[in-house]
C-alpha positions in Angstrom: 66.3 101.3 93.4 64.0 102.3 90.8 65.2 103.9 87.8 64.6 107.6 87.6 65.9 108.5 84.2 67.7 107.3 81.0 71.1 108.3 81.1 71.4 107.1 77.7 68.8 109.6 76.6 70.7 112.4 78.4 73.8 111.6 76.6 71.8 111.4 73.2 70.4 114.7 73.6 73.7 116.7 74.8 76.1 115.2 72.3 73.8 114.0 69.2 70.7 116.1 69.1 72.2 119.4 70.7 75.7 118.6 69.9 76.9 120.4 72.9 80.5 119.7 72.3 80.4 122.5 69.5 80.8 124.9 72.5 84.3 124.0 73.0 85.2 125.7 70.1 85.1 128.8 72.0 87.6 130.2 74.4 85.2 130.3 77.3 84.4 126.8 77.3 87.6 125.1 75.7 89.0 124.0 78.8 86.4 121.1 78.8 85.8 118.1 76.8 83.5 115.1 76.6 85.5 113.1 79.7 84.8 116.2 82.0 81.2 116.3 81.0 81.1 112.4 81.6 82.7 112.7 85.1 80.5 115.8 86.0 77.3 113.7 85.0 78.6 110.8 86.8 78.9 112.7 90.0 75.4 114.0 89.6 74.2 110.2 89.2 75.9 108.9 92.4 74.7 112.0 94.4 71.0 111.9 93.0 70.7 108.1 93.9 72.6 107.6 97.3 71.7 110.9 98.9 68.4 112.3 97.1 66.7 109.4 96.1 67.4 107.5 99.2 65.6 110.5 101.4 63.0 111.5 99.0 60.1 109.9 100.9 61.5 110.6 104.4 61.8 114.2 104.3 58.3 114.2 103.2 57.3 112.4 106.2 59.3 114.5 108.4 58.9 118.0 107.6 60.7 121.1 108.7 60.2 122.4 112.4 60.5 125.7 114.4 62.3 124.7 117.7 63.5 127.3 120.2 63.6 130.0 117.1 65.5 127.7 114.9 64.0 126.1 111.8 65.4 122.2 111.7 65.1 120.5 108.2 65.5 117.1 107.5 69.0 115.5 107.7 69.3 114.7 104.1 69.2 118.4 103.2 72.6 118.9 105.4 74.1 115.9 103.5 72.8 116.9 99.8 74.3 120.4 100.3 77.5 119.5 101.6 78.2 116.8 99.1 76.8 118.9 96.2 79.1 121.6 97.2 82.1 119.6 97.9 81.8 117.6 94.7 82.2 121.3 92.8 78.8 120.8 91.4 77.6 124.0 92.9 79.9 126.3 91.6 80.5 124.6 88.3 79.2 127.3 86.0 80.8 130.2 87.6 83.9 131.8 86.2 87.5 130.5 87.0 88.5 133.6 88.9 85.6 133.0 91.5 86.7 129.4 91.9 84.3 127.9 89.3 84.7 125.5 86.3 83.1 127.4 83.5 80.7 124.4 82.8 78.4 125.2 79.8 74.9 125.6 81.2 73.5 123.1 78.9 75.7 120.4 80.7 74.8 121.6 84.0 71.2 121.4 83.1 71.6 117.7 82.6 73.4 117.8 86.2 70.4 119.6 87.9 67.7 117.1 86.1 69.6 114.2 87.4 69.3 115.5 90.5 66.1 116.8 90.4 64.7 113.3 89.2 66.3 112.2 92.8 64.8 114.7 94.7 62.9 118.0 93.4 62.8 119.7 96.8 66.4 119.6 98.0 68.1 120.7 94.8 66.1 124.1 95.7 68.3 125.1 98.2 71.4 125.0 95.9 69.7 126.7 93.2 68.8 129.4 95.4 72.6 129.9 96.5 73.4 130.1 92.6 70.9 132.2 91.6 71.7 134.7 94.5 75.5 134.5 93.7 74.9 135.1 90.1 72.9 138.5 90.6 75.6 139.6 93.2 78.1 138.9 90.3 76.2 140.5 87.5 75.4 143.6 89.5 77.4 144.0 92.7 80.4 146.3 93.6 83.7 144.7 93.9 83.1 144.9 97.8 79.9 142.9 97.6 81.3 140.4 95.2 84.3 139.7 97.9 82.0 139.7 100.6 79.4 137.2 99.4 80.3 135.1 96.6 82.9 132.9 98.1 80.6 132.1 100.8 77.8 131.4 98.2 80.0 129.4 96.0 80.9 127.2 98.5 77.5 126.4 100.2 78.3 128.1 103.5 75.6 130.4 102.9 72.3 130.1 101.6 70.0 132.6 99.3 66.7 133.3 98.9 64.7 135.7 96.5 62.0 137.9 98.2 59.5 139.2 95.9 55.9 138.3 97.0 54.0 140.0 99.9 50.6 139.1 101.5 49.1 141.9 99.3 51.4 141.4 96.2 51.4 138.3 94.5 51.8 138.5 90.4 51.5 142.5 90.8 54.9 143.2 92.0 54.2 147.2 91.5 52.1 146.7 94.7 54.8 145.9 97.1 55.2 147.8 100.0 58.3 146.8 101.5 60.6 149.9 102.3 64.1 151.0 102.2 65.3 154.0 104.4 68.6 155.3 103.3 71.3 155.6 106.0 74.4 157.7 106.6 76.8 155.0 105.9 75.1 154.1 102.5 73.3 151.2 103.8 69.4 150.9 104.3 67.0 150.0 107.1 64.5 147.5 105.4 60.8 147.2 106.8 58.1 144.8 105.3 56.9 141.5 105.0 57.7 138.8 102.4 55.6 135.4 101.9 56.3 132.0 100.4 59.7 132.5 100.6 61.4 128.9 100.0 64.4 128.2 102.0 63.9 131.3 103.9 65.0 129.8 107.0 67.0 126.7 108.0 69.8 125.1 109.8 71.7 124.0 107.0 74.0 127.0 106.4 75.8 129.7 108.6 73.9 132.6 107.2 71.2 133.1 104.7 71.3 136.1 102.2 68.0 137.4 101.0 67.6 139.1 98.0 64.6 141.5 98.7 62.9 143.7 96.3 61.9 146.9 98.2 60.7 150.8 97.3 63.4 153.5 98.7 61.5 155.8 100.6 60.3 158.4 98.1 60.9 156.5 95.2 58.4 156.6 92.2 55.4 154.6 92.5 54.8 151.2 90.3 57.4 148.8 89.0 59.9 151.7 88.0 60.4 152.6 91.8 61.4 149.0 92.8 65.3 148.3 93.9 67.1 145.4 94.9 68.6 144.8 98.4 71.1 142.5 99.8 69.7 141.3 103.2 71.8 138.9 105.2 70.1 137.0 108.1 72.9 137.5 110.3 74.5 141.1 110.2 77.9 141.3 108.4 80.4 144.0 109.3 82.8 145.1 106.6 85.5 144.8 107.8 85.9 142.5 109.4 84.7 139.1 107.9 82.6 137.2 109.8 81.5 139.1 112.5 77.6 138.1 113.3 74.4 139.3 114.9 71.1 139.2 114.1 69.7 141.3 111.4 66.1 141.7 112.4 64.8 139.0 110.0 62.2 136.9 111.6 60.3 134.1 110.5 56.8 134.9 111.3 55.4 131.4 110.2 55.7 128.3 108.2 53.3 127.5 105.2 52.1 124.1 105.2 52.3 122.9 101.7 50.7 120.2 99.7 53.9 118.9 98.5 58.0 119.7 98.2 57.8 119.8 102.0 61.3 119.2 102.4 62.0 123.0 101.6 60.2 125.3 104.0 58.3 128.2 102.5 58.6 131.1 104.9 56.5 134.3 106.1 59.5 136.4 106.8 59.4 139.8 108.5 62.1 142.4 107.9 62.8 145.2 110.4 60.0 144.3 113.0 62.1 145.8 115.5 63.6 148.5 113.0 67.0 147.0 112.9 67.2 145.3 109.6 70.4 146.4 107.3 70.3 146.0 103.8 72.8 146.8 101.0 71.7 148.3 97.6 72.6 145.7 94.7 73.2 147.8 91.5 71.5 150.9 90.6 68.2 152.5 92.5 64.9 151.6 90.9 66.7 148.8 88.6 65.4 145.9 91.0 63.0 144.4 89.0 65.0 144.1 85.7 68.0 142.8 88.0 65.8 140.3 89.5 64.2 139.0 86.3 67.6 137.6 85.6 67.4 135.1 88.3 63.8 134.7 87.7 64.0 133.8 84.1 66.8 131.1 85.1 64.5 130.1 87.7 61.6 129.8 85.3 63.8 127.4 83.1 64.3 125.0 86.4 60.8 125.1 87.2 60.0 123.8 83.8 62.7 121.2 83.9 61.7 120.2 87.4 58.1 119.6 86.3 59.9 117.2 83.5 62.3 115.5 86.2 59.4 114.6 88.6 57.6 113.4 85.3 60.7 111.4 84.5 60.7 109.5 87.9 57.1 109.3 87.7 57.4 107.7 84.5 59.7 105.0 85.5 58.0 104.1 88.7 54.9 103.5 86.6 56.6 101.4 83.8 58.1 99.2 86.6 54.9 98.5 87.9 53.2 97.9 84.4 55.9 95.2 83.7 55.5 93.4 86.9 51.7 93.8 87.8 49.7 90.7 86.1 46.0 91.7 85.6 43.7 90.6 82.6 44.2 88.8 79.5 45.8 90.6 76.5 43.9 91.8 73.5 46.5 90.8 71.2 46.2 87.5 69.2 50.0 86.8 70.2 48.8 86.6 74.0 45.5 84.7 73.4 46.7 81.4 75.4 49.0 83.3 77.6 46.3 83.7 80.3 46.5 86.8 82.5 49.5 89.0 81.3 51.3 92.0 82.9 49.3 95.4 82.3 52.2 96.8 79.9 50.6 94.7 77.2 47.4 96.5 77.4 46.9 99.2 74.5 45.6 101.7 76.8 48.2 101.2 79.5 50.8 101.5 76.6 49.1 104.7 75.4 49.5 106.5 79.1 53.2 105.1 79.4 54.2 106.3 76.0 52.4 109.7 76.6 54.6 110.1 79.6 57.8 109.1 77.7 57.1 111.6 74.9 56.4 114.4 77.1 59.6 113.7 79.3 62.0 113.3 76.5 60.4 116.1 73.9 60.3 118.8 76.6 63.6 117.9 78.2 65.3 118.4 74.5 63.2 121.7 74.6 64.7 122.9 77.7 68.0 122.1 76.9 67.8 123.7 73.7 66.9 126.9 75.5 70.1 126.2 77.9 72.0 125.8 74.8 70.9 129.4 73.6 72.0 130.7 76.8 75.5 129.2 76.4 75.6 130.7 72.9 74.7 134.1 74.1 77.5 133.8 76.3 80.2 133.2 73.5 78.4 135.3 70.8 81.1 137.6 69.3 78.8 140.2 67.7 75.7 142.4 68.5 73.7 140.7 65.9 74.4 137.1 67.6 73.8 138.5 71.2 70.6 140.1 70.0 69.6 136.8 68.4 69.8 134.6 71.3 68.5 137.0 73.6 65.4 137.5 71.4 65.1 133.4 71.2 65.9 133.2 75.3 63.0 135.9 75.7 60.6 134.2 73.7 60.9 130.5 74.8 61.9 130.8 78.2 57.8 131.3 79.7 57.0 128.6 77.0 59.7 126.2 78.4 58.7 127.1 82.2 55.0 126.9 81.3 55.0 123.5 79.1 57.0 121.9 81.4 55.2 122.5 84.5 51.7 121.9 83.0 52.7 118.8 80.9 54.5 117.6 84.0 51.4 117.6 85.8 49.7 115.9 83.1 52.5 113.0 82.9 52.4 112.3 86.4 48.9 112.1 86.5 49.1 109.5 83.8 51.7 107.5 85.5 49.6 107.5 88.8 46.5 106.3 86.7 48.8 103.2 85.4 48.7 102.0 89.0 45.1 102.5 89.5 43.9 102.4 93.2 47.6 101.9 94.4 48.8 105.0 92.9 46.5 106.8 95.2 48.0 105.4 98.2 51.1 106.6 100.4 52.6 103.2 99.9 53.7 104.0 96.2 55.8 107.1 95.4 53.4 108.3 92.7 51.2 110.0 95.1 54.0 112.2 96.6 55.0 112.9 93.2 51.7 114.3 92.3 51.7 116.2 95.2 55.1 117.7 94.3 54.4 118.6 90.7 51.4 120.5 91.4 53.2 123.6 92.3 55.3 123.8 89.1 52.4 125.5 87.3 52.3 128.4 90.0 55.9 128.8 90.9 57.8 131.9 89.3 54.8 133.0 87.4 51.4 131.1 87.0 50.4 129.7 83.6 48.0 132.7 83.1 50.6 135.2 83.8 53.3 133.3 81.8 51.0 132.9 78.7 49.9 136.8 78.8 53.5 137.7 79.0 54.2 135.5 75.9 51.4 136.6 73.6 51.2 140.5 74.9 54.7 141.1 75.4 57.2 138.8 73.7 55.4 137.8 70.4 54.7 141.5 69.8 58.1 142.9 70.8 60.2 144.6 68.3 57.6 143.8 65.7 57.7 140.5 65.9 61.5 139.7 65.3 61.5 136.8 67.9 59.2 134.6 66.2 60.9 135.2 62.8 64.4 134.0 64.3 62.5 131.2 65.9 60.8 130.3 62.8 64.0 130.3 61.1 65.4 128.0 63.4 62.8 125.5 62.8 63.0 125.7 59.1 66.8 124.9 59.1 65.9 121.6 61.2 63.1 120.7 58.7 65.4 121.0 55.9 67.7 118.5 57.3 64.8 116.2 58.2 63.5 116.2 54.7 66.9 114.5 53.4 65.3 111.6 55.2 62.5 109.9 53.1 61.0 108.4 56.1 60.5 111.7 57.8 58.6 113.6 54.9 55.3 112.9 56.4 56.3 114.4 59.8 58.0 117.4 58.1 54.8 117.7 56.1 52.7 117.7 59.4 55.2 120.4 61.3 55.0 122.6 58.3 51.0 122.7 58.2 51.3 123.0 62.0 53.5 126.1 61.4 51.0 127.7 58.9 48.0 127.2 61.3 50.1 128.9 64.3 51.2 131.9 61.8 47.2 132.2 60.9 46.2 132.2 64.7 49.0 134.7 65.5 48.1 136.9 62.7 44.5 136.9 63.6 45.1 137.8 67.5 47.5 140.5 66.3 44.7 142.1 64.4 42.4 142.1 67.5 45.4 143.3 69.3 45.5 146.5 66.6 41.9 147.5 67.7 43.1 148.2 71.1 41.0 145.5 72.8 43.3 143.9 75.0 40.7 141.9 77.0 39.8 140.0 73.6 43.2 139.7 72.5 44.7 138.1 75.7 41.5 136.4 76.7 42.9 132.9 75.5 46.7 133.4 75.8 46.8 130.3 77.8 45.4 128.3 75.1 48.0 130.2 72.6 50.8 129.1 75.0 49.7 125.5 74.8 49.8 125.7 71.0 52.9 127.1 71.0 54.5 124.7 73.4 53.2 121.5 71.5 54.9 123.1 68.4 58.3 123.7 70.2 58.2 120.1 71.4 57.2 118.7 68.0 60.0 120.6 66.5 62.4 118.9 69.1 60.8 115.3 68.5 61.7 116.1 64.4 65.2 116.8 65.4 65.2 113.7 67.5 63.9 111.6 64.7 66.3 113.0 62.2 69.7 112.1 64.1 67.9 108.5 65.3 66.8 107.7 61.5 70.5 108.6 60.3 72.0 106.6 63.1 69.8 103.5 62.6 71.4 102.4 59.6 75.0 103.3 60.6 74.8 102.0 64.2 73.1 98.7 64.3 74.0 97.6 67.9 71.8 100.4 69.0 68.9 100.0 66.6 66.5 99.3 69.5 67.4 102.7 71.1 67.2 104.7 67.8 64.0 102.8 67.0 62.3 103.6 70.2 63.0 107.3 69.4 61.3 107.2 66.1 58.3 105.4 67.4 58.2 107.9 70.3 58.5 111.1 67.5 55.4 109.3 65.4 53.4 109.0 68.9 53.9 112.6 69.7 53.0 113.9 66.0 49.6 111.7 66.2 48.6 112.0 69.8 50.0 115.5 70.9 50.7 117.6 67.7 47.0 116.6 66.6 45.6 118.9 69.4 46.4 121.8 67.6 43.3 121.4 65.6 41.5 122.1 68.4 43.1 124.8 69.8 43.2 126.6 66.3 39.5 126.3 66.1 39.0 128.1 69.6 41.6 130.8 69.3 40.2 131.9 66.0 36.6 131.6 66.9 34.5 135.0 66.6 32.9 134.2 69.8 34.5 135.0 73.3 33.3 133.6 76.1 35.8 134.5 78.8 35.8 138.0 78.7 33.7 140.1 81.4 30.3 139.3 80.8 27.1 139.6 83.5 25.3 136.5 81.7 28.2 134.3 83.0 27.0 134.9 86.6 30.5 134.6 87.8 30.6 138.0 89.3 27.4 137.4 91.1 27.4 135.9 94.8 24.6 134.0 95.9 
């Protein structure tokens, strides 16, 4: 089988760059050690290769079908969910008291990345189970926890999150699904939801939908939205296990461009007036509660984009090493005749672009998960505030940069294959279709960019950016102890100054009250900040690699490649901030509403 990821790089990022073992000093994580981490990653690798990669193409060709009222998915999904649950990976991050292992989320992120590289669609089934369970654990009452958590943690029941409606996409304030209170404390749910991943299937005994709805008579807007647990099959409490249809209907299946193994459903709730839901948490707190699941999902989407890019990189690298075409430009190859295309500089540029995007962005996403773990074990309000601020600031960036650059990286891989890459005979075609959705999932690039600039950057007088800058400066100080890295430290410092200048310029526009101009190019600001964050991670990687280069000579090739990749990122990617800075500082705004652009006129 074609290689999907570099386990050596994953270990390097976890143990040498992130230094995840420092978490073991906390009481919550001290039951673990590198041995348990290694065993966990080994189990994920085996599942990724044996089940997920083996079914990747077949599940794309054999899509879910609705037969006699049942939605049937590919057999590989059944095998994956069962194996993933039985191995303990499904419940790995949950508390001991609920049968979990209290595995750090940073290590679990590596588990998920490994699995996503094998099959980016299968993992959605289990991710939704975990996300659903986590929300019930956080906000459910004791009866709800006892009722739902064991089944979700074991993989017996599936999960979903139901937000989008036909008339309400990103504007969740416009949802119309209604919850009517009943005498027994339950609610009758009625409405429709669309694009519900894994909204119906035959993998689990039941599916637990988490549904945003408005209690009858609730205030308008987002403040009137509540969150409800809505099982596909009715559950009587007690007794456990009594089942009957809960008036949840699969109205139709969306025929997607990619990620075809996971069905996306149009669901109807209460079409016959008999759909029972249970309020989760407090009334009118549905959106803040759902954001817990959504923010975790956003990190996952960014990582999925990079996982697909990783698999695409190794597929295109293998092709480039084997495909003989054209004479080499190097004098060393002058008398060699035709050579493998990996020797051509432009092909090497495309391959290196893929490599630095995958490894640098993965490091950045691991950094975000590490902040989640540090938040979990924080001992003071000050510490919690710090990591909460960092996560609020960086989560939209990790999601968006991973999604957008995952697309860029996969397209570079397809280009390496030339015409063959455009055919179904090579897997890059499927990967290009699969990765495309990532910049749309869980908040489009435009929405995430506006949230970053319009909310997170201005939140609490910009304290999050100040904390983030301190994190970067700490790593700059470490890097400056290496003479070989001074040039790159200087470049990053200059980039930071440009970013600060751009930020101050945009905030001065915001102070005038002109939000249209302020947010007009938020996506470019997001790109700037994303590049800056990954450059920061590459400097961290380069610092460790430079230190180890002289002390561990037997791994000089590995560490040398990391330094080369760092240099490539700074030369080819960080350089893009000059263009971004020029546009963001320009006094000419061309994307605000203007009749002269003719976009609002119909022929």
